[in-house]
matplotlib code that plots the C-alpha trace (Angstrom):
import matplotlib.pyplot as plt

x = [-24.2, -20.7, -17.7, -15.5, -18.1, -21.5, -24.6, -27.5, -31.1, -32.0, -34.2, -36.3, -34.8, -38.0, -37.4, -33.6, -32.2, -30.2, -26.4, -25.6, -27.7, -25.7, -22.5, -23.6, -24.8, -21.5, -19.5, -21.5, -21.0, -17.3, -17.0, -19.0, -16.8, -13.5, -13.5, -14.4, -11.6, -9.1, -10.3, -10.4, -7.5, -8.2, -6.1, -4.0, -5.6, -7.6, -11.0, -11.6, -11.7, -11.3, -8.0, -5.8, -2.7, -1.4, -1.5, 0.1, 2.9, 3.7, 3.8, 4.9, 8.6, 8.4, 7.2, 9.9, 10.1, 11.8, 13.4, 14.4, 16.7, 16.3, 16.8, 14.4, 15.1, 13.9, 13.6, 12.8, 10.0, 11.5, 14.5, 12.1, 11.8, 14.6, 14.2, 14.8, 17.9, 19.3, 18.7, 20.5, 23.2, 21.9, 23.0, 20.6, 18.4, 18.5, 20.0, 18.7, 19.1, 18.4, 16.6, 17.1, 13.8, 13.1, 10.2, 9.1, 7.2, 7.0, 8.2, 7.7, 10.5, 9.6, 12.9, 14.8, 17.8, 18.6, 17.3, 14.7, 12.1, 9.0, 7.8, 6.2, 8.1, 6.8, 8.3, 11.9, 11.7, 14.7, 16.2, 19.8, 19.9, 17.5, 17.5, 15.5, 14.5, 13.4, 10.8, 13.6, 15.1, 18.1, 18.8, 20.4, 21.3, 19.3, 20.0, 17.4, 17.4, 14.9, 11.8, 8.7, 6.7, 3.9, 2.9, 4.3, 6.4, 10.1, 12.5, 15.1, 18.0, 19.6, 22.5, 21.4, 21.0, 18.0, 15.5, 11.9, 10.0, 6.3, 4.3, 2.9, -0.8, -2.8, -4.6, -6.8, -8.5, -9.4, -13.1, -15.1, -15.8, -12.6, -11.1, -7.7, -5.0, -2.9, 0.6, 2.9, 4.3, 1.6, 2.8, 6.0, 4.2, 6.2, 4.4, 0.9, -1.8, -5.3, -8.0, -11.0, -12.4, -11.9, -14.4, -14.0, -11.7, -10.3, -10.4, -8.9, -8.6, -6.5, -3.0, -2.2, 0.3, -1.5, 0.9, 0.1, -1.4, -4.2, -6.1, -6.3, -7.8, -10.0, -10.1, -11.5, -8.5, -7.1, -4.3, -2.5, 0.6, 3.6, 1.6, 2.7, 4.6, 3.4, 1.5, -2.1, -2.5, -5.4, -6.2, -3.9, -1.0, -0.4, 0.5, -2.2, -1.4, 1.0, -0.6, -0.4, -2.9, -5.9, -8.9, -8.6, -10.2, -8.5, -6.7, -5.0, -6.6, -8.1, -11.8, -12.0, -11.1, -7.6, -6.0, -3.4, -1.6, -2.5, 0.4, 0.2, 0.9, 3.7, 5.2, 5.2, 6.9, 9.5, 10.3, 11.1, 13.1, 15.2, 15.7, 16.3, 16.8, 13.7, 10.2, 10.0, 6.3, 4.8, 2.9, -0.2, -0.3, -4.0, -5.9, -9.0, -12.1, -14.4, -17.7, -20.6, -24.3, -24.4, -21.6, -23.2, -26.4, -24.6, -22.7, -25.8, -24.0, -25.7, -23.9, -21.9, -18.5, -15.2, -12.7, -13.4, -10.4, -10.3, -6.9, -4.3, -0.7, 1.3, 3.8, 2.4, 1.6, -2.1, -1.7, 0.3, -2.4, -5.2, -6.8, -9.0, -10.6, -14.2, -13.1, -14.3, -11.8, -13.6, -11.0, -7.2, -6.3, -8.7, -9.3, -12.4, -12.1, -14.9, -13.3, -10.3, -8.5, -8.7, -7.3, -4.4, -3.6, -3.8, -1.4, 0.8, 1.7, 3.1, 6.6, 8.0, 7.7, 4.7, 2.0, -1.6, -4.9, -7.5, -11.2, -12.8, -16.3, -16.3, -19.6, -21.4, -19.3, -16.6, -13.1, -9.8, -6.6, -3.1, -0.7, 3.0, 3.7, 6.3, 8.5, 7.2, 8.7, 8.2, 11.4, 11.7, 14.1, 15.1, 14.8, 13.5, 16.1, 18.4, 16.2, 15.7, 16.5, 13.1, 11.6, 13.9, 12.1, 9.7, 9.8, 8.7, 7.7, 6.8, 3.0, 1.7, -0.8, 0.9, -0.1, -3.2, -6.1, -4.5, -6.4, -5.5, -2.5, 1.2, 2.9, 5.0, 3.5, 4.4, 4.8, 5.7, 6.7, 8.9, 7.5, 8.9, 10.9, 11.3, 8.8, 6.3, 6.8, 6.0, 2.7, 3.5, 1.6, 1.7, -0.7, -0.2, 0.4, 2.6, 1.5, 3.5, 6.1, 5.6, 3.1, 5.7, 4.1, 5.7, 5.2, 8.0, 10.9, 13.2, 10.7, 10.4, 14.2, 14.6, 11.7, 13.2, 16.8, 17.9, 14.4, 14.0, 10.4, 8.8, 5.0, 3.8, 0.4, -0.8, -3.8, -4.9, -7.9, -10.4, -9.0, -6.3, -4.1, -1.1, 1.7, 4.7, 7.8, 10.3]
y = [-19.4, -18.3, -18.4, -21.4, -23.5, -25.1, -24.5, -26.9, -26.4, -27.9, -31.0, -32.8, -36.2, -37.8, -36.8, -37.1, -38.0, -41.2, -40.8, -41.5, -38.5, -36.2, -37.5, -37.0, -33.4, -32.6, -34.0, -31.9, -28.7, -29.4, -29.9, -26.7, -24.7, -25.8, -23.4, -20.4, -21.3, -21.5, -18.2, -16.3, -17.4, -17.5, -15.8, -17.7, -16.4, -19.6, -17.8, -18.5, -14.7, -14.1, -12.4, -11.5, -11.7, -15.0, -13.7, -10.4, -12.0, -14.2, -11.5, -8.4, -9.1, -9.1, -5.5, -2.8, 0.9, 2.8, 6.2, 8.1, 11.1, 12.8, 16.1, 18.0, 20.8, 24.2, 27.1, 30.6, 31.9, 35.4, 34.0, 33.4, 37.2, 38.6, 42.1, 40.7, 38.8, 41.8, 44.1, 41.7, 40.6, 37.0, 34.7, 33.7, 30.8, 31.8, 29.8, 26.3, 24.9, 21.6, 21.1, 18.1, 16.4, 13.4, 11.0, 7.7, 4.6, 0.9, -2.3, -6.0, -8.6, -11.2, -13.1, -13.4, -15.3, -12.6, -9.6, -8.5, -6.0, -4.8, -1.3, 1.5, 3.3, 6.6, 5.8, 5.7, 7.9, 10.3, 8.7, 9.4, 7.4, 4.6, 3.2, 0.2, -0.5, -4.0, -5.0, -5.7, -2.2, -3.3, -0.8, -1.4, 0.7, -0.5, -0.3, -0.1, -3.2, -1.8, 0.4, 0.7, 3.9, 2.4, -0.2, 1.8, -1.1, -1.0, -3.8, -3.0, -5.2, -5.3, -7.4, -8.8, -12.1, -13.6, -11.8, -13.0, -13.1, -13.2, -15.9, -14.7, -15.4, -15.5, -12.2, -13.6, -15.7, -12.7, -11.9, -8.8, -9.3, -11.1, -9.9, -8.2, -6.6, -3.6, -3.3, -0.3, 2.9, 5.6, 9.1, 7.5, 5.2, 2.1, -1.3, 0.0, -2.7, -1.9, -4.3, -4.3, -6.1, -6.1, -3.5, -3.9, -5.5, -4.3, -0.6, 1.8, 5.5, 5.9, 6.2, 9.8, 8.3, 8.1, 5.3, 3.4, -0.1, -0.4, -3.3, -2.1, -3.9, -1.5, -1.9, -0.1, -1.1, 2.2, 3.3, 6.6, 8.5, 6.3, 3.1, 3.2, 0.0, -1.9, -5.2, -6.1, -9.7, -12.1, -14.1, -16.9, -14.5, -14.3, -11.2, -10.3, -6.6, -3.7, -0.7, 2.2, 5.0, 6.5, 8.7, 11.5, 14.6, 18.0, 17.4, 14.2, 11.7, 8.3, 8.1, 4.3, 4.1, 2.7, 0.9, -1.9, -3.3, -7.0, -9.2, -11.1, -7.9, -7.0, -10.4, -10.2, -6.8, -8.1, -11.2, -9.0, -6.5, -9.4, -11.0, -7.9, -5.0, -3.4, -4.3, -5.4, -5.5, -7.5, -5.7, -7.0, -4.1, -3.0, 0.2, -0.6, 1.0, -0.3, -1.8, 0.3, -0.1, 1.5, -0.6, -3.7, -2.9, -2.2, -5.5, -7.4, -8.5, -10.0, -7.7, -4.5, -6.0, -6.5, -4.4, -3.5, -3.5, -0.3, -0.7, -3.5, -2.3, -3.7, -6.5, -6.8, -9.8, -9.2, -9.2, -12.4, -14.0, -13.0, -10.3, -8.0, -4.6, -5.1, -8.1, -7.8, -9.3, -10.8, -13.0, -13.4, -16.9, -17.7, -14.1, -12.2, -8.8, -6.3, -3.2, -1.8, -1.1, -4.8, -5.9, -3.4, -4.7, -8.3, -7.8, -5.2, -7.4, -10.1, -10.3, -10.2, -13.6, -14.8, -16.6, -15.7, -17.1, -14.5, -15.2, -12.8, -12.3, -11.9, -11.7, -13.0, -16.1, -16.8, -17.6, -18.6, -16.9, -17.4, -14.5, -14.2, -10.8, -8.6, -5.9, -2.3, 0.0, 3.1, 4.8, 7.0, 9.6, 9.8, 13.5, 15.8, 18.3, 16.4, 17.7, 21.2, 22.8, 24.3, 20.8, 19.6, 17.4, 15.9, 12.3, 11.8, 8.9, 8.4, 8.3, 6.0, 3.2, 1.1, 3.7, 3.3, 5.5, 6.3, 9.2, 8.4, 10.6, 10.2, 12.7, 12.8, 11.8, 13.5, 10.5, 12.3, 15.8, 16.4, 18.8, 22.3, 21.4, 23.8, 21.8, 22.0, 25.7, 26.2, 24.4, 21.0, 18.1, 14.3, 13.0, 15.9, 15.0, 17.3, 17.5, 20.5, 23.1, 26.6, 25.0, 22.4, 18.9, 16.6, 12.8, 11.5, 12.5, 13.0, 15.5, 17.3, 17.6, 18.9, 21.4, 22.9, 23.0, 26.5, 28.0, 31.2, 31.3, 27.9, 27.3, 23.7, 22.6, 20.0, 17.9, 17.8, 15.5, 16.6, 20.1, 21.4, 24.1, 26.3, 26.3, 28.8, 27.2, 29.9]
z = [31.8, 32.7, 30.3, 30.7, 32.4, 31.6, 33.7, 33.1, 34.2, 37.6, 37.4, 39.9, 40.9, 39.9, 36.3, 36.2, 32.8, 32.4, 33.0, 29.4, 28.4, 30.7, 29.3, 25.7, 26.4, 28.1, 25.1, 22.6, 24.7, 24.9, 21.1, 20.4, 22.8, 21.3, 18.3, 20.5, 22.9, 20.0, 18.5, 21.8, 24.1, 27.8, 30.4, 32.9, 36.0, 36.5, 36.4, 32.7, 31.8, 28.1, 27.3, 24.3, 26.5, 25.1, 21.5, 22.5, 24.4, 21.4, 18.8, 20.6, 20.5, 16.7, 16.5, 16.6, 17.0, 14.1, 14.6, 11.5, 11.1, 7.7, 6.0, 3.8, 1.4, 2.5, 0.1, 1.3, -1.0, -0.9, -2.7, -5.7, -6.1, -8.4, -6.9, -3.4, -4.6, -6.4, -3.4, -1.0, -3.5, -3.5, -6.4, -9.1, -8.0, -4.3, -1.5, -0.7, 2.7, 4.3, 7.6, 9.9, 10.8, 13.0, 12.8, 14.2, 13.1, 13.5, 11.8, 12.0, 12.0, 9.4, 9.1, 12.4, 10.9, 8.3, 10.4, 7.8, 8.9, 6.9, 7.3, 5.3, 2.5, 3.9, 7.3, 6.0, 2.9, 2.6, 5.8, 6.5, 9.7, 10.9, 14.5, 15.4, 19.0, 20.0, 22.6, 25.0, 24.5, 22.4, 19.6, 16.2, 13.2, 10.2, 6.5, 3.7, 1.6, -0.8, -0.9, -3.1, -3.1, -5.2, -2.6, 0.4, 1.5, 2.6, 3.8, 6.4, 7.7, 11.1, 12.4, 15.7, 17.7, 19.4, 17.2, 17.1, 13.8, 13.4, 11.5, 8.2, 7.7, 4.5, 4.1, 1.2, 3.9, 6.0, 6.4, 7.4, 11.1, 12.0, 15.3, 14.8, 17.0, 16.0, 17.6, 17.1, 18.6, 18.3, 19.3, 20.6, 23.1, 22.4, 21.9, 22.2, 21.6, 20.3, 19.2, 16.8, 13.8, 10.1, 8.9, 5.1, 2.5, -0.8, 0.0, -2.6, -3.2, 0.0, -1.3, -2.5, -5.0, -8.4, -9.3, -6.2, -5.7, -3.2, -1.7, 1.9, 4.9, 6.8, 10.6, 13.6, 15.7, 16.8, 14.5, 15.1, 13.9, 14.8, 14.1, 10.4, 9.5, 12.6, 12.7, 12.2, 13.5, 13.8, 16.9, 15.8, 16.2, 12.4, 10.6, 8.1, 7.4, 7.7, 9.3, 6.9, 7.0, 8.8, 8.1, 10.7, 12.0, 11.8, 15.1, 13.7, 16.1, 15.3, 14.4, 14.0, 10.3, 9.8, 6.9, 6.5, 3.5, 3.2, 4.1, 0.8, -1.0, 1.4, 1.0, -2.8, -2.7, -0.1, -2.2, -5.2, -3.2, -1.7, -5.1, -7.3, -4.9, -6.4, -7.6, -11.2, -11.9, -14.7, -17.4, -19.2, -21.7, -21.7, -21.1, -19.1, -17.4, -14.7, -15.9, -14.6, -15.0, -18.4, -19.8, -18.3, -20.1, -23.4, -23.3, -22.0, -18.8, -15.8, -13.3, -13.4, -12.6, -14.4, -16.4, -20.0, -22.3, -24.3, -25.8, -26.3, -26.5, -29.5, -28.7, -25.2, -23.1, -23.6, -27.4, -27.3, -25.2, -27.6, -25.5, -27.6, -27.3, -25.9, -23.8, -20.2, -17.7, -14.7, -13.2, -12.8, -11.8, -8.9, -7.9, -9.1, -10.7, -9.9, -11.4, -13.1, -9.8, -8.8, -12.2, -11.8, -8.3, -9.4, -12.2, -10.5, -7.6, -10.0, -11.3, -14.9, -16.4, -14.2, -16.1, -15.3, -16.5, -17.5, -17.6, -20.1, -21.5, -25.2, -27.2, -24.2, -23.7, -21.2, -22.5, -20.7, -21.9, -20.6, -20.5, -19.6, -18.1, -19.7, -18.2, -18.1, -20.7, -18.5, -17.5, -14.5, -13.2, -9.6, -9.6, -12.4, -11.4, -13.7, -16.5, -15.2, -11.8, -11.6, -11.5, -8.7, -6.2, -8.8, -9.9, -13.5, -15.7, -19.3, -19.6, -22.3, -22.9, -20.2, -17.5, -15.3, -16.3, -19.6, -21.2, -24.8, -25.4, -24.3, -22.0, -18.8, -15.5, -12.3, -10.0, -6.8, -5.6, -2.5, 0.1, -0.1, -3.2, -6.1, -8.1, -5.3, -4.9, -8.6, -8.1, -9.6, -7.9, -8.0, -10.6, -13.0, -16.7, -18.8, -22.4, -23.7, -23.0, -24.5, -26.9, -28.0, -27.8, -25.1, -25.4, -23.1, -20.9, -23.8, -25.4, -22.1, -21.7, -25.3, -24.9, -21.7, -22.9, -23.7, -23.2, -21.1, -19.8, -19.6, -19.4, -19.0, -20.2, -17.7, -17.0, -13.4, -12.9, -15.4, -15.9, -18.2, -16.8, -17.7, -15.2, -15.4, -13.9, -14.8]

ax = plt.figure().add_subplot(projection="3d")
ax.plot(x, y, z, "-o")
ax.set_aspect("equal")
plt.show()
């Protein structure tokens, strides 16, 4: 049998089937062939050779190249040595310099009328100048409408005519095994197209940001540096993901394991950025842990799935909805919850004021509860250098019961640490939790600022993973 045509077995004229039988067989074959033809477009060469060209030609003008000029802070480690500074007459604190860097990524036009482009937060982070190049080689300066490090999504805006936007699909309908195409600018090779399938859904543990939200689509379509922010599309030409990360070998090449942010998550973030200029996430107000086999046995559950509520925050949405400690949350609206991470994603992608229906198991029985999400009380600083210059380059947040993976005591969470910053040079890492300064208990940012004010030497007691460490910062 050849693609695009039907070859039937030869028959002897003495046993030829009636004409109506041949017509019926042909009609059945044509009906069966229609879904395949719709799923895998045929080329226009007249030979019926399968080709992705029609899909690519439709969506490629919506994918753009993003060139970024940024500056990063550079600090000579010799300047940390007081003897070195004294010998050369350098001022206290050394001399900090900034170095110009250039990088490239990809983006997708999602609103041609308003010039809105979705890309990754890490593509444009610390950008001083952003240049967007279209498929037809036109270039525009872009401005950042808003950016969200937790989801790694940013929204840009360009002023241009005759832009082409892409159709947004429904990533919740994606299935493992679906054919997909990745389009971007790997290694500066503009508008490179690769293909593959969806290898897995709901991947987590990829984002190095401990405060991040993860629900990645895994694909074996080749994704490389420069593809970040580009399009992952299905064979209907719909955007289903924003290419974001890869697993790689030491050389940095692709090994067939790439990750994309589901378009439904990207769209939710974009909508909030366009409405508020930032993401205002709704808060349920519970501390949770994933249900494992031991918990499932202890609670007499049929399967080890769900999120066990270990604490309910006072005056929270959960308390108002009637959520109790020992409840096991197994569903948010129509979406199942297999573990704590899925619950966090399901809630974290919703806005303040959204109403959600929770399905919980309590004393072996299922209950339906309705909760109206509240605003998070966690306050952040743009740069911890406002608190102390030795912490410059670190982004901090209050760490309390509203934080994911809460360990039972309040402190200060290190959300992010800029590369080569004073905070990084002193050994501070994203995910660290500060509990004391010079043996003085620290429960929030105010306590930290007060403990550091006027002190000479400063030693932080931090928790890093499962270990407690002392970290001198000055």
